C-alpha positions as CSV (number, residue, x, y, z in Angstrom):
1,M,0.0,0.0,0.0
2,V,1.0,3.7,-0.3
3,K,3.0,4.8,2.7
4,M,4.2,8.2,1.7
5,T,3.5,10.9,-0.9
6,M,5.5,14.0,-1.7
7,I,5.5,16.6,-4.5
8,A,8.4,18.9,-5.1
9,R,9.7,21.4,-7.7
10,V,12.5,19.9,-9.7
11,T,14.5,23.1,-10.4
12,D,15.3,23.7,-6.8
13,G,13.9,20.8,-4.8
14,L,11.3,23.0,-3.0
15,P,8.6,20.7,-1.4
16,L,5.2,21.8,-2.6
17,A,2.8,19.3,-1.0
18,E,2.7,16.0,0.8
19,G,0.4,13.5,2.5
20,L,-0.1,15.0,6.0
21,D,-0.8,11.7,7.8
22,D,2.1,9.8,6.1
23,G,4.5,8.0,8.4
24,R,2.3,7.7,11.5
25,D,2.4,3.9,11.4
26,L,5.8,3.8,9.7
27,A,9.0,2.8,11.5
28,D,11.9,5.1,10.6
29,A,9.6,7.5,8.8
30,E,12.0,10.4,9.3
31,M,14.8,8.5,7.7
32,Y,12.8,7.8,4.6
33,K,11.7,11.5,4.4
34,Q,15.3,12.5,4.6
35,Q,16.1,10.1,1.7
36,V,13.3,11.7,-0.3
37,K,14.7,15.2,0.4
38,A,18.1,14.0,-0.7
39,L,16.6,12.6,-3.9
40,F,14.9,15.9,-4.6
41,K,18.2,17.7,-4.1
42,N,19.9,15.3,-6.5
43,L,17.2,15.8,-9.1
44,S,17.5,19.6,-8.8
45,K,21.2,19.3,-9.7
46,G,20.4,17.1,-12.7
47,H,22.1,14.0,-11.3
48,N,19.2,11.7,-12.5
49,E,17.8,12.2,-15.9
50,A,15.1,9.5,-16.0
51,S,11.6,11.0,-15.9
52,R,10.2,7.9,-14.3
53,M,12.0,5.6,-11.9
54,S,11.5,3.1,-9.1
55,I,14.1,3.2,-6.2
56,E,14.3,0.3,-3.7
57,T,14.9,1.3,-0.1
58,G,14.7,-1.3,2.7
59,P,11.2,-3.1,2.5
60,Y,9.8,-0.2,0.4
61,V,10.1,1.3,-3.1
62,F,10.1,4.9,-4.1
63,H,8.3,5.5,-7.4
64,Y,8.4,8.9,-9.0
65,I,7.3,10.8,-12.1
66,I,8.8,14.0,-13.3
67,E,6.5,16.1,-15.5
68,G,7.6,19.6,-16.5
69,R,9.0,21.3,-13.4
70,V,7.4,18.9,-10.8
71,C,8.4,15.6,-9.3
72,Y,5.6,13.4,-7.9
73,L,6.8,10.7,-5.6
74,T,5.3,7.9,-3.5
75,M,6.7,5.2,-1.3
76,C,5.0,1.8,-1.3
77,D,5.5,-1.7,0.1
78,R,7.6,-3.8,-2.3
79,A,4.7,-6.1,-2.8
80,Y,2.4,-3.2,-4.0
81,P,1.9,-3.4,-7.8
82,K,4.3,-1.0,-9.6
83,K,1.6,-0.3,-12.2
84,L,-0.9,0.9,-9.6
85,A,1.8,3.1,-7.9
86,F,2.4,4.9,-11.2
87,Q,-1.3,5.2,-12.0
88,Y,-1.7,6.8,-8.6
89,L,1.1,9.3,-9.4
90,E,-0.5,10.0,-12.8
91,D,-3.8,10.8,-11.0
92,L,-2.0,13.2,-8.6
93,K,-0.1,14.8,-11.5
94,N,-3.2,15.5,-13.6
95,E,-5.1,17.1,-10.7
96,F,-2.1,19.1,-9.4
97,E,-1.4,20.5,-12.8
98,R,-5.0,21.4,-13.3
99,V,-5.4,23.1,-9.9
100,N,-2.0,24.6,-9.3
101,G,-0.1,24.6,-12.6
102,A,-0.1,28.3,-13.1
103,Q,1.4,29.0,-9.6
104,I,4.2,26.3,-9.5
105,E,6.9,28.5,-10.8
106,T,6.1,31.4,-8.5
107,A,5.8,29.4,-5.2
108,A,8.4,30.8,-2.8
109,R,7.8,28.9,0.4
110,P,7.8,25.2,1.3
111,Y,4.5,23.4,1.1
112,A,2.7,26.3,-0.6
113,F,0.1,23.8,-1.9
114,I,-0.4,21.9,1.3
115,K,-4.2,22.0,0.8
116,F,-3.6,19.5,-2.0
117,D,-3.4,16.9,0.8
118,T,-7.2,16.6,0.6
119,F,-6.9,15.2,-2.9
120,I,-3.9,13.0,-1.9
121,Q,-5.9,11.3,0.9
122,K,-9.0,10.8,-1.3
123,T,-6.9,9.3,-4.1
124,K,-4.8,7.2,-1.8
125,R,-8.0,5.5,-0.4
126,L,-9.0,4.5,-3.9
127,Y,-5.7,2.7,-4.4
128,L,-5.6,1.2,-0.9
129,D,-7.0,-2.2,-1.8
130,T,-5.4,-3.8,-4.9
131,R,-8.3,-6.3,-5.1
132,T,-11.1,-3.8,-5.9
133,Q,-12.7,-4.1,-9.3
134,R,-11.4,-0.6,-10.2
135,N,-7.8,-1.5,-9.4
136,I,-7.9,-4.9,-11.0
137,A,-9.1,-3.1,-14.2
138,K,-6.2,-0.7,-14.0
139,L,-3.8,-3.6,-13.6
140,N,-5.2,-5.2,-16.7
141,D,-5.2,-1.9,-18.7
142,E,-2.7,-2.4,-21.5
143,L,-2.6,1.3,-22.2
144,Y,-0.2,2.0,-19.3
145,E,2.8,-0.2,-19.1
146,V,5.7,0.1,-16.6
147,H,8.0,-2.6,-17.9
148,Q,10.5,-0.1,-19.3
149,I,10.7,1.9,-16.0
150,M,14.1,1.4,-14.4
151,T,14.5,0.1,-10.9
152,R,17.6,1.1,-8.9
153,N,18.8,1.0,-5.3
154,V,18.6,4.1,-3.1
155,Q,22.3,3.9,-2.1
156,E,23.3,3.8,-5.8
157,V,21.0,6.7,-6.7
158,L,22.0,8.9,-3.7
159,G,25.6,7.8,-3.9
160,V,25.9,9.2,-7.4
161,G,25.0,12.6,-6.1
162,E,27.4,12.3,-3.2
163,K,30.3,11.3,-5.5
164,L,29.6,14.1,-7.9
165,D,29.5,16.5,-5.0
166,Q,32.8,15.1,-3.8
167,V,34.3,15.5,-7.3
168,S,33.0,19.1,-7.5
169,Q,34.5,19.9,-4.1
170,M,37.8,18.3,-5.0
171,S,37.9,20.2,-8.3
172,S,37.3,23.5,-6.3
173,R,40.1,22.6,-3.9
174,L,42.5,21.8,-6.8
175,T,41.6,25.1,-8.5
176,S,42.2,27.1,-5.3
177,E,45.4,25.2,-4.5
178,S,46.7,25.8,-8.1
179,R,46.1,29.5,-7.7
180,I,48.0,29.5,-4.4
181,Y,50.8,27.6,-6.1
182,A,50.9,30.1,-9.0
183,D,51.2,33.0,-6.5
184,K,54.0,31.3,-4.6
185,A,55.8,30.5,-7.9
186,R,55.6,34.2,-8.9
187,D,57.0,35.2,-5.5
188,L,59.9,32.7,-5.7
189,N,60.7,34.0,-9.3
190,R,60.7,37.5,-8.0
191,Q,63.0,36.6,-5.1
192,A,65.4,34.7,-7.5
193,L,65.6,37.7,-9.8
194,I,66.3,40.0,-6.8
195,R,69.1,37.7,-5.5
196,K,70.5,37.4,-9.1
197,W,70.6,41.1,-9.9
198,A,70.9,42.7,-6.5
199,P,74.8,42.4,-6.4
200,V,75.0,43.9,-9.9
201,G,72.8,46.7,-8.8
202,I,74.9,47.3,-5.7
203,V,78.2,47.4,-7.7
204,L,76.7,49.8,-10.2
205,G,75.4,51.9,-7.5
206,V,78.8,52.1,-5.8
207,V,80.5,52.9,-9.1
208,F,78.0,55.6,-9.8
209,L,78.4,57.0,-6.3
210,L,82.2,57.1,-6.6
211,F,82.0,58.7,-10.0
212,W,79.7,61.3,-8.6
213,V,81.9,62.0,-5.6
214,K,85.0,62.3,-7.9
215,T,83.2,64.8,-10.1
216,K,82.3,66.9,-7.1
217,L,85.8,66.9,-5.7
218,W,87.4,67.8,-9.0
């Protein structure tokens, strides 16, 4: 069954709506919500390009759909039919776009569309029992197939983002260190030139001074 539902803007990971009663009967609910937030963060950085994906995490699976600027995500039991999970997300997507589509880009605060929870709860109840005639019909519907949707592991997906962040940080450090090295190299070259030409300058200075004194005395 559906355990968790969250909707976020892809461009910056801003959460827009979620199921308000999600996680009440779920062990480690906060840990899974943190995974969802990390996933949204990765998506905002463009680390995952698939518009539809299933991600295994412990005894559950995250399913998500990206449509336009919005990611619709749900977490279900592993035994819950994948086809129903994505049909559920499609229903949420269609209604969310219809009601809030014009305001998605301008939303400036988290959970700006929290009232959408009413529709989330109503739709979730429709998908609660996989054995209802309605859901059996959806499972048999050949118009919506999910065989091509990739399934990955949460450590693999989130690890990609962490590794890319580490590479980015390492690159920044190398750039900074190369600048410091270049500055030090210039200082060393300057000091070498001073050491090389300073004695010559001193000798010429002394000669000039002696010449000047001689001209003054004579």
